[in-house]
C-alpha positions in Angstrom: 10.1 26.0 -8.5 7.2 25.6 -6.5 7.3 25.2 -3.3 5.0 25.1 -0.3 5.6 24.4 3.2 3.4 24.1 6.3 2.7 22.1 9.0 0.4 19.1 9.7 -0.3 18.7 13.8 -0.9 14.6 14.2 -5.0 14.7 15.6 -4.6 11.5 17.6 -1.6 8.8 18.8 -1.9 5.7 19.6 0.6 3.3 20.8 0.3 -0.4 20.1 2.4 -2.5 22.9 2.1 -5.7 21.1 4.3 -4.4 17.9 6.4 -1.2 20.0 4.7 0.9 17.0 2.7 4.1 16.6 -0.3 5.5 14.6 -0.8 8.8 13.8 -3.8 10.2 13.2 -3.8 13.6 10.9 -7.3 15.9 10.3 -6.8 15.1 6.2 -5.9 12.6 3.8 -1.2 13.2 3.1 -0.9 13.1 -0.4 1.1 10.6 -2.0 3.9 12.1 -3.6 4.9 15.2 -1.8 8.3 14.4 0.3 7.3 15.2 4.3 9.3 15.8 7.2 8.1 13.9 10.8 9.0 16.0 13.9 9.1 14.0 17.1 9.8 15.6 20.4 11.7 12.7 22.7 12.9 12.7 25.9 14.7 9.8 26.9 17.6 8.0 26.3 19.2 7.1 22.8 21.2 3.4 23.1 22.3 0.6 21.0 20.1 -2.2 22.8 17.2 -2.5 20.2 14.9 -0.5 22.2 13.1 2.3 22.2 14.8 5.1 19.8 17.9 3.5 19.5 20.8 4.2 17.4 22.1 1.5 14.7 24.4 1.2 11.2 24.5 -0.8 7.8 27.3 -0.7 5.4 25.4 0.3 1.8 26.4 -1.6 -1.6 29.1 0.6 -1.8 31.2 -0.9 1.6 30.3 2.9 3.0 28.9 3.2 7.1 25.7 4.8 7.6 
């Protein structure tokens, strides 16, 4: 098993008001087929109001609530 762990920091973050999304730019290409973990430091309320970061649940194909 070949495991390689390192971190890449975004060089810029752009917020798009119209669709409430962000774009992250990195100093190098992130390779397709590689698993990545995105860590975001967030200070604020996490609620169920469907705005900002919010909690949600769904029922999967086996009828389990996720």
